[in-house]
C-alpha positions, 0 to 999 in steps of 0.5 A: 117646667122640665126643661129647666129642672132638667137643666138645675139636675145636669148641673150636679148629676148626669143627666139623658133627657127625652122630649117629644120635640127633641129641639126642647131637650137640646142645650139643657147640659145633658145627653139627649135619648131618641126614646124614653126607653134610651133615657132610663136605661142604667139611670139610677132614678127616672123623672117624669115632668109632662102634662097630665096622666094620659101623657105620663102613661103614654111615654112610658108605656113599654118602658120597664124599670129594673127594682133598683130604679127610683121613679121620681113622678112630678107631674100633676096627674089627679088621684085616678092616675095614680093607680093607673100609673103603678100604685105606689111603684113610683115617688109621687112627687108633683111641685108647686110652683110655676116657671119662674120658680122652675127656672130659678131652682126654688120649687116646692115638692110635695114627696111620698111613698116609699124611695122618698128618703133617697131623692134628696140630692135629686130634690135638691138642685130644683127646689128651695123647700121639700114637704115629706107627705108620707103616705103615697098618694098624699103629695097629690093630694095636698097639690090638689089642695094648694092648687085649689087655692091659688086657682079660686084666688086667680078666679076670684081676682078675676072676678072682682076685678071685671066687677070694678071695670063694670061699675065705673071703679078703678081696679086698680084702687081695690089693689091699694084697698088690700095693700098691707092688710090681712087680705094682701097677697103677693100672687093678687098684686101679681096677677091683678096687674096682668088682668088690668094691663090684659098682659098675659105672658104664661107663667103657668098656662091656662089649658093646664090650670083647666086640667087641674081644676077638673082633677079638683072637681073629680076628687072632691065632686060634691064642693062647686067651686072647683066645676066653677072654675074648671068651666070658666078656664075651660070657656076661655081655653076654647076661645084661644087662650090656652097658651096664655097665663092662667089670669087669661081666664078673665077673657072668660068674662066677656066672651 
């Protein structure tokens, strides 16, 4: 996600990139720094797009930002990590979208907190839509809500296809059943065909989907479904499918 975002930003702005694996920061049209501190030195805007809260904290440890620098924290870190990372000292702006929207510059930014109004020309190269979520933390809250819908859809789809196969029904007939009706979604067709074909080229890795399901479960521990989805996705991840697409949660049903 971070690499195509940096590429789009570098086409419109002067960008300095840093990545733990330096080669991944090269060839993006941006200068490459040797450390996070060097990357943010002199920057007007700092953007972090990393796997999770602990990783963001590790990368930003010891990095001192001046009062006039704006930090756009674009990673999905969950509610607990918002306070740990600064409690309002950055723009909370996670993004909705997977690899293809990132590559196309058509992500949705969920912007919240002071300073978000200053980032219009930074959001523009990477997004097709920006939702102003208001107070700090509301971006993350909406991201968890959106992810709950996506993860529930994929897990439900996986189990529906498993049920069809166990009953001797061609799962493609299920996709025909919902096609064009109120139950149909483009995402169901996309992920349904991937599951049927057992083709799990990653658009969004399963291990990160399991992480996000865990963040939802932490935010709303009284809801049963997020915990079940997390456990199924962790089961498939632990079976060696974590780098495959989140639709590979289907493989937990046969392991």
